[in-house]
PyMOL Python script that loads the backbone (N, CA, C, O; Angstrom):
from pymol import cmd

cmd.read_pdbstr("""\
ATOM      1  N   MET A   1      85.551  46.425  97.360  1.00  0.00           N
ATOM      2  CA  MET A   1      86.966  46.693  97.492  1.00  0.00           C
ATOM      3  C   MET A   1      87.148  48.192  97.514  1.00  0.00           C
ATOM      4  O   MET A   1      86.616  48.907  96.665  1.00  0.00           O
ATOM      5  N   ARG A   2      87.912  48.672  98.505  1.00  0.00           N
ATOM      6  CA  ARG A   2      88.205  50.088  98.612  1.00  0.00           C
ATOM      7  C   ARG A   2      89.654  50.336  98.205  1.00  0.00           C
ATOM      8  O   ARG A   2      90.510  49.456  98.300  1.00  0.00           O
ATOM      9  N   LEU A   3      89.903  51.575  97.745  1.00  0.00           N
ATOM     10  CA  LEU A   3      91.249  51.979  97.440  1.00  0.00           C
ATOM     11  C   LEU A   3      91.866  52.735  98.568  1.00  0.00           C
ATOM     12  O   LEU A   3      91.190  53.499  99.257  1.00  0.00           O
ATOM     13  N   ASP A   4      93.148  52.533  98.770  1.00  0.00           N
ATOM     14  CA  ASP A   4      93.874  53.323  99.746  1.00  0.00           C
ATOM     15  C   ASP A   4      94.178  54.674  99.123  1.00  0.00           C
ATOM     16  O   ASP A   4      94.937  54.757  98.157  1.00  0.00           O
ATOM     17  N   ALA A   5      93.607  55.708  99.654  1.00  0.00           N
ATOM     18  CA  ALA A   5      93.710  57.037  99.019  1.00  0.00           C
ATOM     19  C   ALA A   5      95.162  57.555  98.997  1.00  0.00           C
ATOM     20  O   ALA A   5      95.578  58.179  98.021  1.00  0.00           O
ATOM     21  N   ARG A   6      95.924  57.301 100.060  1.00  0.00           N
ATOM     22  CA  ARG A   6      97.313  57.742 100.089  1.00  0.00           C
ATOM     23  C   ARG A   6      98.153  57.047  98.998  1.00  0.00           C
ATOM     24  O   ARG A   6      98.914  57.694  98.279  1.00  0.00           O
ATOM     25  N   SER A   7      97.999  55.743  98.897  1.00  0.00           N
ATOM     26  CA  SER A   7      98.763  54.967  97.904  1.00  0.00           C
ATOM     27  C   SER A   7      98.401  55.361  96.482  1.00  0.00           C
ATOM     28  O   SER A   7      99.268  55.499  95.619  1.00  0.00           O
ATOM     29  N   THR A   8      97.063  55.545  96.248  1.00  0.00           N
ATOM     30  CA  THR A   8      96.635  55.923  94.927  1.00  0.00           C
ATOM     31  C   THR A   8      97.168  57.324  94.575  1.00  0.00           C
ATOM     32  O   THR A   8      97.618  57.562  93.455  1.00  0.00           O
ATOM     33  N   ALA A   9      97.109  58.236  95.541  1.00  0.00           N
ATOM     34  CA  ALA A   9      97.611  59.587  95.293  1.00  0.00           C
ATOM     35  C   ALA A   9      99.077  59.577  94.995  1.00  0.00           C
ATOM     36  O   ALA A   9      99.513  60.262  94.069  1.00  0.00           O
ATOM     37  N   LEU A  10      99.858  58.834  95.734  1.00  0.00           N
ATOM     38  CA  LEU A  10     101.305  58.742  95.555  1.00  0.00           C
ATOM     39  C   LEU A  10     101.647  58.125  94.216  1.00  0.00           C
ATOM     40  O   LEU A  10     102.553  58.593  93.526  1.00  0.00           O
ATOM     41  N   THR A  11     100.921  57.066  93.840  1.00  0.00           N
ATOM     42  CA  THR A  11     101.142  56.431  92.560  1.00  0.00           C
ATOM     43  C   THR A  11     100.857  57.367  91.394  1.00  0.00           C
ATOM     44  O   THR A  11     101.644  57.464  90.451  1.00  0.00           O
ATOM     45  N   ALA A  12      99.717  58.058  91.471  1.00  0.00           N
ATOM     46  CA  ALA A  12      99.366  58.981  90.380  1.00  0.00           C
ATOM     47  C   ALA A  12     100.344  60.142  90.313  1.00  0.00           C
ATOM     48  O   ALA A  12     100.724  60.572  89.224  1.00  0.00           O
ATOM     49  N   GLY A  13     100.760  60.661  91.484  1.00  0.00           N
ATOM     50  CA  GLY A  13     101.718  61.727  91.474  1.00  0.00           C
ATOM     51  C   GLY A  13     103.044  61.346  90.872  1.00  0.00           C
ATOM     52  O   GLY A  13     103.581  62.084  90.045  1.00  0.00           O
ATOM     53  N   ILE A  14     103.590  60.205  91.266  1.00  0.00           N
ATOM     54  CA  ILE A  14     104.824  59.710  90.712  1.00  0.00           C
ATOM     55  C   ILE A  14     104.733  59.486  89.196  1.00  0.00           C
ATOM     56  O   ILE A  14     105.619  59.872  88.435  1.00  0.00           O
ATOM     57  N   LEU A  15     103.617  58.842  88.786  1.00  0.00           N
ATOM     58  CA  LEU A  15     103.484  58.558  87.336  1.00  0.00           C
ATOM     59  C   LEU A  15     103.361  59.849  86.505  1.00  0.00           C
ATOM     60  O   LEU A  15     103.984  59.973  85.450  1.00  0.00           O
ATOM     61  N   TRP A  16     102.554  60.806  86.989  1.00  0.00           N
ATOM     62  CA  TRP A  16     102.416  62.054  86.187  1.00  0.00           C
ATOM     63  C   TRP A  16     103.659  62.896  86.202  1.00  0.00           C
ATOM     64  O   TRP A  16     104.066  63.438  85.175  1.00  0.00           O
ATOM     65  N   GLY A  17     104.270  63.009  87.375  1.00  0.00           N
ATOM     66  CA  GLY A  17     105.525  63.774  87.473  1.00  0.00           C
ATOM     67  C   GLY A  17     106.655  63.139  86.644  1.00  0.00           C
ATOM     68  O   GLY A  17     107.414  63.842  85.977  1.00  0.00           O
ATOM     69  N   ALA A  18     106.753  61.828  86.694  1.00  0.00           N
ATOM     70  CA  ALA A  18     107.767  61.136  85.886  1.00  0.00           C
ATOM     71  C   ALA A  18     107.486  61.265  84.403  1.00  0.00           C
ATOM     72  O   ALA A  18     108.404  61.358  83.588  1.00  0.00           O
ATOM     73  N   SER A  19     106.203  61.270  84.060  1.00  0.00           N
ATOM     74  CA  SER A  19     105.860  61.387  82.619  1.00  0.00           C
ATOM     75  C   SER A  19     106.342  62.775  82.080  1.00  0.00           C
ATOM     76  O   SER A  19     106.943  62.862  81.010  1.00  0.00           O
ATOM     77  N   ILE A  20     106.060  63.833  82.851  1.00  0.00           N
ATOM     78  CA  ILE A  20     106.504  65.129  82.422  1.00  0.00           C
ATOM     79  C   ILE A  20     108.009  65.214  82.387  1.00  0.00           C
ATOM     80  O   ILE A  20     108.579  65.788  81.459  1.00  0.00           O
ATOM     81  N   LEU A  21     108.671  64.642  83.399  1.00  0.00           N
ATOM     82  CA  LEU A  21     110.138  64.606  83.424  1.00  0.00           C
ATOM     83  C   LEU A  21     110.695  63.904  82.197  1.00  0.00           C
ATOM     84  O   LEU A  21     111.587  64.447  81.544  1.00  0.00           O
ATOM     85  N   LEU A  22     110.206  62.724  81.861  1.00  0.00           N
ATOM     86  CA  LEU A  22     110.732  61.952  80.765  1.00  0.00           C
ATOM     87  C   LEU A  22     110.461  62.657  79.413  1.00  0.00           C
ATOM     88  O   LEU A  22     111.325  62.696  78.537  1.00  0.00           O
ATOM     89  N   ILE A  23     109.251  63.205  79.270  1.00  0.00           N
ATOM     90  CA  ILE A  23     108.964  63.938  78.034  1.00  0.00           C
ATOM     91  C   ILE A  23     109.864  65.165  77.900  1.00  0.00           C
ATOM     92  O   ILE A  23     110.350  65.485  76.815  1.00  0.00           O
ATOM     93  N   GLY A  24     110.077  65.860  79.058  1.00  0.00           N
ATOM     94  CA  GLY A  24     110.959  67.061  79.039  1.00  0.00           C
ATOM     95  C   GLY A  24     112.425  66.678  78.702  1.00  0.00           C
ATOM     96  O   GLY A  24     113.097  67.369  77.936  1.00  0.00           O
ATOM     97  N   VAL A  25     112.896  65.563  79.294  1.00  0.00           N
ATOM     98  CA  VAL A  25     114.257  65.137  78.982  1.00  0.00           C
ATOM     99  C   VAL A  25     114.359  64.745  77.486  1.00  0.00           C
ATOM    100  O   VAL A  25     115.329  65.073  76.802  1.00  0.00           O
ATOM    101  N   GLY A  26     113.337  64.045  77.023  1.00  0.00           N
ATOM    102  CA  GLY A  26     113.322  63.694  75.597  1.00  0.00           C
ATOM    103  C   GLY A  26     113.309  64.907  74.697  1.00  0.00           C
ATOM    104  O   GLY A  26     113.924  64.895  73.631  1.00  0.00           O
ATOM    105  N   SER A  27     112.622  65.943  75.105  1.00  0.00           N
ATOM    106  CA  SER A  27     112.598  67.197  74.344  1.00  0.00           C
ATOM    107  C   SER A  27     113.939  67.903  74.375  1.00  0.00           C
ATOM    108  O   SER A  27     114.325  68.549  73.401  1.00  0.00           O
ATOM    109  N   MET A  28     114.667  67.784  75.509  1.00  0.00           N
ATOM    110  CA  MET A  28     116.034  68.375  75.605  1.00  0.00           C
ATOM    111  C   MET A  28     117.004  67.638  74.693  1.00  0.00           C
ATOM    112  O   MET A  28     117.885  68.235  74.075  1.00  0.00           O
ATOM    113  N   LEU A  29     116.816  66.316  74.628  1.00  0.00           N
ATOM    114  CA  LEU A  29     117.760  65.484  73.838  1.00  0.00           C
ATOM    115  C   LEU A  29     117.450  65.499  72.340  1.00  0.00           C
ATOM    116  O   LEU A  29     118.346  65.567  71.499  1.00  0.00           O
ATOM    117  N   PHE A  30     116.163  65.434  72.038  1.00  0.00           N
ATOM    118  CA  PHE A  30     115.717  65.407  70.618  1.00  0.00           C
ATOM    119  C   PHE A  30     114.776  66.588  70.367  1.00  0.00           C
ATOM    120  O   PHE A  30     113.644  66.623  70.848  1.00  0.00           O
ATOM    121  N   SER A  31     115.280  67.540  69.607  1.00  0.00           N
ATOM    122  CA  SER A  31     114.561  68.743  69.368  1.00  0.00           C
ATOM    123  C   SER A  31     113.168  68.479  68.801  1.00  0.00           C
ATOM    124  O   SER A  31     113.006  67.766  67.811  1.00  0.00           O
ATOM    125  N   GLY A  32     112.165  69.073  69.455  1.00  0.00           N
ATOM    126  CA  GLY A  32     110.782  68.944  68.995  1.00  0.00           C
ATOM    127  C   GLY A  32     110.033  67.745  69.586  1.00  0.00           C
ATOM    128  O   GLY A  32     108.816  67.643  69.431  1.00  0.00           O
ATOM    129  N   TYR A  33     110.758  66.822  70.274  1.00  0.00           N
ATOM    130  CA  TYR A  33     110.072  65.658  70.833  1.00  0.00           C
ATOM    131  C   TYR A  33     109.093  66.121  71.935  1.00  0.00           C
ATOM    132  O   TYR A  33     109.466  66.879  72.830  1.00  0.00           O
ATOM    133  N   GLY A  34     107.858  65.659  71.850  1.00  0.00           N
ATOM    134  CA  GLY A  34     106.874  65.966  72.875  1.00  0.00           C
ATOM    135  C   GLY A  34     106.420  67.413  72.946  1.00  0.00           C
ATOM    136  O   GLY A  34     105.807  67.836  73.927  1.00  0.00           O
ATOM    137  N   GLY A  35     106.730  68.178  71.888  1.00  0.00           N
ATOM    138  CA  GLY A  35     106.442  69.612  71.880  1.00  0.00           C
ATOM    139  C   GLY A  35     104.957  69.911  72.158  1.00  0.00           C
ATOM    140  O   GLY A  35     104.658  70.714  73.042  1.00  0.00           O
ATOM    141  N   PRO A  36     104.060  69.310  71.457  1.00  0.00           N
ATOM    142  CA  PRO A  36     102.620  69.612  71.719  1.00  0.00           C
ATOM    143  C   PRO A  36     102.156  69.260  73.143  1.00  0.00           C
ATOM    144  O   PRO A  36     101.342  69.977  73.726  1.00  0.00           O
ATOM    145  N   VAL A  37     102.664  68.182  73.686  1.00  0.00           N
ATOM    146  CA  VAL A  37     102.341  67.794  75.062  1.00  0.00           C
ATOM    147  C   VAL A  37     102.884  68.818  76.022  1.00  0.00           C
ATOM    148  O   VAL A  37     102.167  69.239  76.930  1.00  0.00           O
ATOM    149  N   LEU A  38     104.102  69.230  75.860  1.00  0.00           N
ATOM    150  CA  LEU A  38     104.696  70.206  76.778  1.00  0.00           C
ATOM    151  C   LEU A  38     104.033  71.570  76.614  1.00  0.00           C
ATOM    152  O   LEU A  38     103.887  72.295  77.597  1.00  0.00           O
ATOM    153  N   GLU A  39     103.631  71.936  75.405  1.00  0.00           N
ATOM    154  CA  GLU A  39     102.889  73.203  75.227  1.00  0.00           C
ATOM    155  C   GLU A  39     101.579  73.159  75.928  1.00  0.00           C
ATOM    156  O   GLU A  39     101.181  74.151  76.538  1.00  0.00           O
ATOM    157  N   MET A  40     100.870  72.028  75.871  1.00  0.00           N
ATOM    158  CA  MET A  40      99.606  71.891  76.581  1.00  0.00           C
ATOM    159  C   MET A  40      99.827  71.992  78.091  1.00  0.00           C
ATOM    160  O   MET A  40      99.065  72.665  78.785  1.00  0.00           O
ATOM    161  N   VAL A  41     100.872  71.324  78.603  1.00  0.00           N
ATOM    162  CA  VAL A  41     101.152  71.345  80.023  1.00  0.00           C
ATOM    163  C   VAL A  41     101.537  72.773  80.438  1.00  0.00           C
ATOM    164  O   VAL A  41     101.144  73.234  81.510  1.00  0.00           O
ATOM    165  N   SER A  42     102.283  73.453  79.615  1.00  0.00           N
ATOM    166  CA  SER A  42     102.684  74.841  79.992  1.00  0.00           C
ATOM    167  C   SER A  42     101.508  75.775  79.969  1.00  0.00           C
ATOM    168  O   SER A  42     101.546  76.813  80.629  1.00  0.00           O
ATOM    169  N   SER A  43     100.439  75.445  79.222  1.00  0.00           N
ATOM    170  CA  SER A  43      99.266  76.327  79.275  1.00  0.00           C
ATOM    171  C   SER A  43      98.437  76.103  80.523  1.00  0.00           C
ATOM    172  O   SER A  43      97.595  76.938  80.854  1.00  0.00           O
ATOM    173  N   ILE A  44      98.649  74.993  81.231  1.00  0.00           N
ATOM    174  CA  ILE A  44      97.881  74.653  82.444  1.00  0.00           C
ATOM    175  C   ILE A  44      98.624  75.098  83.679  1.00  0.00           C
ATOM    176  O   ILE A  44      98.028  75.658  84.599  1.00  0.00           O
ATOM    177  N   TYR A  45      99.941  74.850  83.709  1.00  0.00           N
ATOM    178  CA  TYR A  45     100.734  75.121  84.971  1.00  0.00           C
ATOM    179  C   TYR A  45     101.411  76.487  84.850  1.00  0.00           C
ATOM    180  O   TYR A  45     102.274  76.689  83.997  1.00  0.00           O
ATOM    181  N   PRO A  46     101.008  77.423  85.716  1.00  0.00           N
ATOM    182  CA  PRO A  46     101.649  78.736  85.670  1.00  0.00           C
ATOM    183  C   PRO A  46     103.122  78.618  86.142  1.00  0.00           C
ATOM    184  O   PRO A  46     103.419  77.906  87.101  1.00  0.00           O
ATOM    185  N   GLY A  47     103.997  79.303  85.473  1.00  0.00           N
ATOM    186  CA  GLY A  47     105.421  79.275  85.830  1.00  0.00           C
ATOM    187  C   GLY A  47     106.191  78.203  85.091  1.00  0.00           C
ATOM    188  O   GLY A  47     107.419  78.176  85.163  1.00  0.00           O
ATOM    189  N   PHE A  48     105.519  77.332  84.391  1.00  0.00           N
ATOM    190  CA  PHE A  48     106.194  76.286  83.599  1.00  0.00           C
ATOM    191  C   PHE A  48     106.113  76.719  82.118  1.00  0.00           C
ATOM    192  O   PHE A  48     105.036  76.918  81.557  1.00  0.00           O
ATOM    193  N   HIS A  49     107.312  76.852  81.522  1.00  0.00           N
ATOM    194  CA  HIS A  49     107.376  77.238  80.111  1.00  0.00           C
ATOM    195  C   HIS A  49     108.211  76.192  79.374  1.00  0.00           C
ATOM    196  O   HIS A  49     109.218  75.696  79.879  1.00  0.00           O
ATOM    197  N   ASN A  50     107.762  75.882  78.179  1.00  0.00           N
ATOM    198  CA  ASN A  50     108.465  74.865  77.385  1.00  0.00           C
ATOM    199  C   ASN A  50     109.647  75.510  76.676  1.00  0.00           C
ATOM    200  O   ASN A  50     109.632  75.672  75.456  1.00  0.00           O
ATOM    201  N   THR A  51     110.678  75.882  77.445  1.00  0.00           N
ATOM    202  CA  THR A  51     111.848  76.508  76.862  1.00  0.00           C
ATOM    203  C   THR A  51     112.987  75.511  76.674  1.00  0.00           C
ATOM    204  O   THR A  51     113.973  75.813  76.000  1.00  0.00           O
ATOM    205  N   GLY A  52     112.858  74.346  77.256  1.00  0.00           N
ATOM    206  CA  GLY A  52     113.940  73.347  77.140  1.00  0.00           C
ATOM    207  C   GLY A  52     114.975  73.483  78.208  1.00  0.00           C
ATOM    208  O   GLY A  52     115.981  72.774  78.173  1.00  0.00           O
ATOM    209  N   GLY A  53     114.775  74.377  79.174  1.00  0.00           N
ATOM    210  CA  GLY A  53     115.762  74.565  80.230  1.00  0.00           C
ATOM    211  C   GLY A  53     115.514  73.593  81.386  1.00  0.00           C
ATOM    212  O   GLY A  53     114.417  73.069  81.581  1.00  0.00           O
ATOM    213  N   PHE A  54     116.601  73.383  82.142  1.00  0.00           N
ATOM    214  CA  PHE A  54     116.539  72.428  83.233  1.00  0.00           C
ATOM    215  C   PHE A  54     115.632  72.924  84.360  1.00  0.00           C
ATOM    216  O   PHE A  54     114.931  72.131  84.988  1.00  0.00           O
ATOM    217  N   GLY A  55     115.642  74.247  84.618  1.00  0.00           N
ATOM    218  CA  GLY A  55     114.781  74.811  85.652  1.00  0.00           C
ATOM    219  C   GLY A  55     113.297  74.617  85.357  1.00  0.00           C
ATOM    220  O   GLY A  55     112.505  74.273  86.235  1.00  0.00           O
ATOM    221  N   ASP A  56     112.948  74.849  84.093  1.00  0.00           N
ATOM    222  CA  ASP A  56     111.576  74.652  83.705  1.00  0.00           C
ATOM    223  C   ASP A  56     111.196  73.191  83.799  1.00  0.00           C
ATOM    224  O   ASP A  56     110.054  72.874  84.133  1.00  0.00           O
ATOM    225  N   LEU A  57     112.103  72.311  83.519  1.00  0.00           N
ATOM    226  CA  LEU A  57     111.820  70.883  83.634  1.00  0.00           C
ATOM    227  C   LEU A  57     111.514  70.496  85.090  1.00  0.00           C
ATOM    228  O   LEU A  57     110.602  69.710  85.349  1.00  0.00           O
ATOM    229  N   ILE A  58     112.281  71.052  86.034  1.00  0.00           N
ATOM    230  CA  ILE A  58     112.040  70.757  87.443  1.00  0.00           C
ATOM    231  C   ILE A  58     110.693  71.342  87.880  1.00  0.00           C
ATOM    232  O   ILE A  58     109.937  70.692  88.601  1.00  0.00           O
ATOM    233  N   VAL A  59     110.401  72.549  87.451  1.00  0.00           N
ATOM    234  CA  VAL A  59     109.115  73.165  87.773  1.00  0.00           C
ATOM    235  C   VAL A  59     107.954  72.345  87.264  1.00  0.00           C
ATOM    236  O   VAL A  59     106.984  72.125  87.988  1.00  0.00           O
ATOM    237  N   GLY A  60     108.039  71.887  86.018  1.00  0.00           N
ATOM    238  CA  GLY A  60     106.998  71.066  85.411  1.00  0.00           C
ATOM    239  C   GLY A  60     106.844  69.740  86.107  1.00  0.00           C
ATOM    240  O   GLY A  60     105.731  69.251  86.300  1.00  0.00           O
ATOM    241  N   THR A  61     107.969  69.156  86.486  1.00  0.00           N
ATOM    242  CA  THR A  61     107.933  67.868  87.197  1.00  0.00           C
ATOM    243  C   THR A  61     107.278  68.030  88.566  1.00  0.00           C
ATOM    244  O   THR A  61     106.470  67.195  88.972  1.00  0.00           O
ATOM    245  N   LEU A  62     107.620  69.092  89.269  1.00  0.00           N
ATOM    246  CA  LEU A  62     106.992  69.322  90.605  1.00  0.00           C
ATOM    247  C   LEU A  62     105.510  69.611  90.468  1.00  0.00           C
ATOM    248  O   LEU A  62     104.719  69.127  91.277  1.00  0.00           O
ATOM    249  N   TYR A  63     105.108  70.391  89.463  1.00  0.00           N
ATOM    250  CA  TYR A  63     103.682  70.609  89.212  1.00  0.00           C
ATOM    251  C   TYR A  63     103.002  69.285  88.923  1.00  0.00           C
ATOM    252  O   TYR A  63     101.932  69.005  89.463  1.00  0.00           O
ATOM    253  N   GLY A  64     103.621  68.454  88.065  1.00  0.00           N
ATOM    254  CA  GLY A  64     103.031  67.174  87.772  1.00  0.00           C
ATOM    255  C   GLY A  64     102.864  66.259  88.946  1.00  0.00           C
ATOM    256  O   GLY A  64     101.863  65.555  89.073  1.00  0.00           O
ATOM    257  N   LEU A  65     103.879  66.276  89.826  1.00  0.00           N
ATOM    258  CA  LEU A  65     103.825  65.506  91.034  1.00  0.00           C
ATOM    259  C   LEU A  65     102.649  65.956  91.930  1.00  0.00           C
ATOM    260  O   LEU A  65     101.878  65.137  92.429  1.00  0.00           O
ATOM    261  N   ALA A  66     102.543  67.259  92.110  1.00  0.00           N
ATOM    262  CA  ALA A  66     101.472  67.812  92.955  1.00  0.00           C
ATOM    263  C   ALA A  66     100.110  67.559  92.325  1.00  0.00           C
ATOM    264  O   ALA A  66      99.173  67.168  93.020  1.00  0.00           O
ATOM    265  N   ASP A  67      99.987  67.778  91.015  1.00  0.00           N
ATOM    266  CA  ASP A  67      98.733  67.587  90.302  1.00  0.00           C
ATOM    267  C   ASP A  67      98.299  66.138  90.378  1.00  0.00           C
ATOM    268  O   ASP A  67      97.125  65.848  90.608  1.00  0.00           O
ATOM    269  N   GLY A  68      99.253  65.216  90.184  1.00  0.00           N
ATOM    270  CA  GLY A  68      98.953  63.794  90.248  1.00  0.00           C
ATOM    271  C   GLY A  68      98.532  63.338  91.645  1.00  0.00           C
ATOM    272  O   GLY A  68      97.640  62.505  91.806  1.00  0.00           O
ATOM    273  N   LEU A  69      99.206  63.912  92.657  1.00  0.00           N
ATOM    274  CA  LEU A  69      98.841  63.599  94.028  1.00  0.00           C
ATOM    275  C   LEU A  69      97.392  63.980  94.336  1.00  0.00           C
ATOM    276  O   LEU A  69      96.638  63.205  94.925  1.00  0.00           O
ATOM    277  N   ILE A  70      97.026  65.194  93.921  1.00  0.00           N
ATOM    278  CA  ILE A  70      95.675  65.678  94.157  1.00  0.00           C
ATOM    279  C   ILE A  70      94.663  64.880  93.361  1.00  0.00           C
ATOM    280  O   ILE A  70      93.638  64.463  93.900  1.00  0.00           O
ATOM    281  N   ALA A  71      94.941  64.660  92.076  1.00  0.00           N
ATOM    282  CA  ALA A  71      94.019  63.893  91.234  1.00  0.00           C
ATOM    283  C   ALA A  71      93.873  62.459  91.703  1.00  0.00           C
ATOM    284  O   ALA A  71      92.768  61.917  91.708  1.00  0.00           O
ATOM    285  N   GLY A  72      94.976  61.838  92.098  1.00  0.00           N
ATOM    286  CA  GLY A  72      94.866  60.447  92.596  1.00  0.00           C
ATOM    287  C   GLY A  72      94.103  60.376  93.880  1.00  0.00           C
ATOM    288  O   GLY A  72      93.342  59.429  94.076  1.00  0.00           O
ATOM    289  N   PHE A  73      94.266  61.338  94.777  1.00  0.00           N
ATOM    290  CA  PHE A  73      93.529  61.322  96.039  1.00  0.00           C
ATOM    291  C   PHE A  73      92.032  61.525  95.781  1.00  0.00           C
ATOM    292  O   PHE A  73      91.193  60.825  96.349  1.00  0.00           O
ATOM    293  N   VAL A  74      91.710  62.498  94.909  1.00  0.00           N
ATOM    294  CA  VAL A  74      90.298  62.748  94.612  1.00  0.00           C
ATOM    295  C   VAL A  74      89.675  61.499  93.929  1.00  0.00           C
ATOM    296  O   VAL A  74      88.546  61.121  94.241  1.00  0.00           O
ATOM    297  N   PHE A  75      90.404  60.885  93.021  1.00  0.00           N
ATOM    298  CA  PHE A  75      89.893  59.704  92.370  1.00  0.00           C
ATOM    299  C   PHE A  75      89.579  58.578  93.381  1.00  0.00           C
ATOM    300  O   PHE A  75      88.499  57.988  93.358  1.00  0.00           O
ATOM    301  N   ALA A  76      90.556  58.300  94.269  1.00  0.00           N
ATOM    302  CA  ALA A  76      90.358  57.250  95.262  1.00  0.00           C
ATOM    303  C   ALA A  76      89.205  57.597  96.209  1.00  0.00           C
ATOM    304  O   ALA A  76      88.386  56.734  96.527  1.00  0.00           O
ATOM    305  N   TRP A  77      89.135  58.853  96.659  1.00  0.00           N
ATOM    306  CA  TRP A  77      88.053  59.283  97.565  1.00  0.00           C
ATOM    307  C   TRP A  77      86.727  59.086  96.890  1.00  0.00           C
ATOM    308  O   TRP A  77      85.823  58.496  97.481  1.00  0.00           O
ATOM    309  N   LEU A  78      86.570  59.569  95.645  1.00  0.00           N
ATOM    310  CA  LEU A  78      85.321  59.419  94.941  1.00  0.00           C
ATOM    311  C   LEU A  78      84.956  57.957  94.697  1.00  0.00           C
ATOM    312  O   LEU A  78      83.806  57.556  94.879  1.00  0.00           O
ATOM    313  N   TYR A  79      85.935  57.173  94.288  1.00  0.00           N
ATOM    314  CA  TYR A  79      85.715  55.761  94.057  1.00  0.00           C
ATOM    315  C   TYR A  79      85.224  55.103  95.368  1.00  0.00           C
ATOM    316  O   TYR A  79      84.253  54.347  95.333  1.00  0.00           O
ATOM    317  N   ASN A  80      85.843  55.361  96.470  1.00  0.00           N
ATOM    318  CA  ASN A  80      85.408  54.800  97.750  1.00  0.00           C
ATOM    319  C   ASN A  80      83.999  55.223  98.145  1.00  0.00           C
ATOM    320  O   ASN A  80      83.210  54.435  98.667  1.00  0.00           O
ATOM    321  N   ARG A  81      83.709  56.499  97.877  1.00  0.00           N
ATOM    322  CA  ARG A  81      82.373  56.963  98.184  1.00  0.00           C
ATOM    323  C   ARG A  81      81.301  56.273  97.327  1.00  0.00           C
ATOM    324  O   ARG A  81      80.232  55.917  97.825  1.00  0.00           O
ATOM    325  N   LEU A  82      81.595  56.093  96.060  1.00  0.00           N
ATOM    326  CA  LEU A  82      80.642  55.407  95.179  1.00  0.00           C
ATOM    327  C   LEU A  82      80.496  53.938  95.498  1.00  0.00           C
ATOM    328  O   LEU A  82      79.397  53.388  95.417  1.00  0.00           O
ATOM    329  N   VAL A  83      81.601  53.292  95.863  1.00  0.00           N
ATOM    330  CA  VAL A  83      81.520  51.853  96.254  1.00  0.00           C
ATOM    331  C   VAL A  83      80.711  51.729  97.516  1.00  0.00           C
ATOM    332  O   VAL A  83      79.876  50.830  97.613  1.00  0.00           O
ATOM    333  N   THR A  84      80.921  52.601  98.499  1.00  0.00           N
ATOM    334  CA  THR A  84      80.153  52.571  99.716  1.00  0.00           C
ATOM    335  C   THR A  84      78.689  52.803  99.446  1.00  0.00           C
ATOM    336  O   THR A  84      77.837  52.112 100.004  1.00  0.00           O
ATOM    337  N   ALA A  85      78.376  53.790  98.578  1.00  0.00           N
ATOM    338  CA  ALA A  85      76.980  54.080  98.249  1.00  0.00           C
ATOM    339  C   ALA A  85      76.287  52.901  97.533  1.00  0.00           C
ATOM    340  O   ALA A  85      75.101  52.640  97.738  1.00  0.00           O
ATOM    341  N   ARG A  86      77.054  52.209  96.700  1.00  0.00           N
ATOM    342  CA  ARG A  86      76.489  51.096  95.947  1.00  0.00           C
ATOM    343  C   ARG A  86      76.226  49.883  96.889  1.00  0.00           C
ATOM    344  O   ARG A  86      75.209  49.199  96.769  1.00  0.00           O
ATOM    345  N   VAL A  87      77.158  49.647  97.812  1.00  0.00           N
ATOM    346  CA  VAL A  87      76.989  48.543  98.731  1.00  0.00           C
ATOM    347  C   VAL A  87      75.798  48.748  99.659  1.00  0.00           C
ATOM    348  O   VAL A  87      75.062  47.803  99.943  1.00  0.00           O
ATOM    349  N   SER A  88      75.605  49.973 100.131  1.00  0.00           N
ATOM    350  CA  SER A  88      74.545  50.220 101.093  1.00  0.00           C
ATOM    351  C   SER A  88      73.184  50.410 100.435  1.00  0.00           C
ATOM    352  O   SER A  88      72.173  50.488 101.134  1.00  0.00           O
ATOM    353  N   ALA A  89      73.136  50.484  99.125  1.00  0.00           N
ATOM    354  CA  ALA A  89      71.847  50.650  98.425  1.00  0.00           C
ATOM    355  C   ALA A  89      71.145  49.325  98.190  1.00  0.00           C
ATOM    356  O   ALA A  89      70.056  49.295  97.616  1.00  0.00           O
TER     357      ALA A  89
END
""", "prot")
cmd.dss("prot")
cmd.show_as("cartoon", "prot")
cmd.util.cbc("prot")
cmd.orient("prot")
């Protein structure tokens, strides 16, 4: 069974972007919620700072979407390559 790389990439991008969005909204509503996660994410994504502002939330969400797209595509590509190698061996 092979994975559709586009669908996997889109799924991963939406899930990771939405996760950052929801954690960020939770942090805006409830002080301190998800602080360690957002600090970790802000150390990875340049331009994203855990200040609790709406602009930073959008930047983090877009970074998460892009990061998830790339990671999902690489995962599906690697999976398909390994499945093909296993079948032909």
